N, C-alpha and C positions, 0 to 999 in steps of 0.2 A: 218171300224174300224181298227186302227193300231194294228199290231201284237206285242205282248209283248215279248221282247227279254230276259230281265233279270227281275226277281222278287225276292224280299227279304221280308220275312214274319217273324215277331216277333223275330227279331235277337237280341241276347244278346252276348256280348263279354266281357271277363275278361282278365286283365293282372295280374296274381297272384290273390291277394285278391281285386284288384281294379276293380270295375265294370265300364266299359268304354262305352258300348252301351246298351241301354235299350229298348227292345221291338220295334225295328225299322222296319217299313214297308216302302218299296220303290220299284218303278218299273221303267224300262227304255223300252220305245217302240222302235221298229225297225225304224231306220232312224231319230231318235230324238237326240238332244243335251239336256242332263239333267245335271243341275248344282247342286252341294251340297255345301252350304255356311254356314258360322258360324264362331265364334271366334276361336282363337288358343286354342287347348285343348278340342274342342267340340266332337272330335271323328271321324272327317271326314276321315283322313288318315287310321285310324283303320278299318273303314268300307270298304274302297277300298282294304286294305290288306286281309280282310276276303273274299271278292269276288275273289281275286287272289290266294287264298290258302296259303297266307303268315302268317296268324294267324287263329287259329281254333275257331269257335263260340262255346259258351257254351250252347246255345239253339237257336232254330229257323231254318229257311230254306232259302237256296239260290238256285234258279233255273235258269238255262240258257237254252233257247229253250225248256222249260218245262221239264228239266232234272235236278235232284238234283246234285249239285257239292260240297256239304259239304263233307269234308273228302278226296277230290281229291288232289293230289300233285300239286304244282304250275306249274310244267312242263306239266302235263296233261291238266291243265286248259288253258295254252297257246295253246296246241295242238287242243283243241276243238273250239278255236276262240276268246279268250279274251287276249288282250295284255295290259300291265300296264306300263306306264311311271312314275317311282317313283319320289317323291320329291327329289331333289338333283341329278337327272338324272341317276346316277349309271353307268356311262361310264367306260370303261377300258382305263385309261389315256395314258398308254404307247403303246397301240395298235393304228393302223391307223384307219382313218374313214372307209375305206373299210372293214377292219377286224372286227370292231364293227358291221357294217351292216350285214356282213356275219353271225355273231353269232346270229343275230335276226332270221335267217332262219333255225335254228336248228331243229324245228319240222320236222319229216320225210316226212310229206305230202307236205312240202314247198320246200324241197331241190331241186327237179327237176325244180321248178319254180323260182330259185334264180335269174337267169338273168332277167326274166320278172319283178320280184319284185325290183331289183336294178334299172331297167330302170324307173319304176314308182317313186321310191324315188328320183332319180336324176332329174326326170322331175319336181317334186314338189320343190326340193331343189337344184337348179343348183350350189349353192355355195359349197355344199357337193361334187358334182362331180368334181369341180375345186380343192378340197382339199382331194381327196380320198386317197392320199398317205401320208397325214399329220397326226401326232399324235393327238389323240383326246384331250389330255390335253393342247395342244397349241392353240386350237380354242377359239374364243370369247365366252362369255356366250350365246349369241343368237345362234351362230353356234352349240354350244354343245346341246342346247335344240332342235334344228332342228335334230341333229344326234340322240338324244334319241328318238324322235318321229319317225324318219326314221327307226331306229332299230326295234321299236315295230311294225311298218308297214310291215317289212320284213316277219313277220309270217302271213300276210294277214288276220288280225283279222276281225271278225264281230262286235266286241265291243272294242273300244279303250278307255282306262282309263287314264286320265291325272291328275296327282297330282301336283298342284301349277306350271303350266307351265310358268307363268310369273315371278316367284320368282327370284329376283336379276337382272332383266333385266331393261334396260332403257325404258322410256315411249314410245319412237319411236318403239323399238323392241317389246314392249308389244302389241302395236296396230297391228304390223305385225303378232304376234303370234295368236291374236284373228281372224285376217283375214284368217290365215291358218286354224284355227278350223272351221270357216264357209265354207271354200273351201273344206275341207275334208268331211264335212257333206253334202255339195251339190253334192259331188261325190258318196254319198251313205253310208258313214261311220257313224255308231252310236257311240255317244261319251258320256261318263260319266266323268264329270269335277268337280274337287275340285280346288277352286281358291281363293286366298287372295284378289284379286281385285273384290270386291263384285259387283261394278257397271258394269264392263265388263262381269262378269260371268252371271249376270241376263239379261243383254242386249242380249247376244248370245243364252240364253237358251230357248228351247221350253217349258220346265217344270223345276221347281226348288224346292228344299227342303231346309229348314232352320233347322240346327242341333244345339241344345243348350244343353250342358252338357250331351251328349249321347242320347238325345231325339229329335225326329222330332217334332218341335213345329209349323211349318207352311209349306204349300206347295201350289203351283199354277204355273201359267205361269210366265216366267221370267219378262216380262214387267209389269204385275200386281203386283208382289212382289216388283219390283223396285219402284213403286209408293205408296206402302203400308206405312202408317205413322209409324207403329210399326217397320218395317224393317229399315226405314230411321232413326228413332230415335236410334235404336240399333247400326247401322253401319254408323252413320253420318260422322265419320272420313273418312271412305272409299268412301263415296258418295259425299263429298265436292268437 
C-alpha cells in the first residue's frame, strides 16, 4: 500500500467574505503524480496556496507526513520538504539564472548541499547551465519555466507543487514540459499538479481530482477520468 504524503481533510478557505473552497478532501501518495483540474475560478490555485502556507484555511486540516502544517509559515513549509512553483513563475527578472537557483536553496538544511543540487538541476536542464550568467527576464518562456522548476528543486523537496506549468508556452514546449514532469516522477519526485491543459494533466496523472466552484465533484485515475463522458462534456474544448 502506498504511503500517504499529503492529506487534506474538510478544507474550507475564504477570501474575505468570499467562500472559495468547500469541505475539500484530497490526498497525495508518495511517488505519485496527482492532478487537480477544473475551470478557471474553481479554486485550484487557492488550494495549492493553502498547502504552501500562502493563504490560511478557515477550517479543516492539512497534513504532510502525518504532521499538521496549518498555521506554519511558508518558509517553514519549504523547509520541511514542500516546494511550490507558482502560476506566473515568480522569478527575479533582473537576477541571473544562477542567482535565482541559489535563492531556492535558502533553507538551512540545503545550503551545504547547494553544489549537489545545482549539478542535479543543470543535469535536468542543460540549457540553464548554458545560461547561468544570463538575466532571468531575458529567457524564453520555456526557459523561464525550467528555471522556476529548477529553483523549486534546489530545496530538495519531497513534494513538488506545479501551478499551470504550461501556461503561455508553445505546443512543442508544452510536450517537453510534461515529459519533464514524467521524468521527475520516475526519479522519485511526488508531484501535485494544477494544469489548464486538461488532456495532458489527466494523461500524466496517477490520480486526479475535478474541482468545480470550490467542491471536489469527481476523482479517479487520470486515464479513467479522461474517458469519462461527464469530464469530456465539461472540458470538450480542452480535449478536442
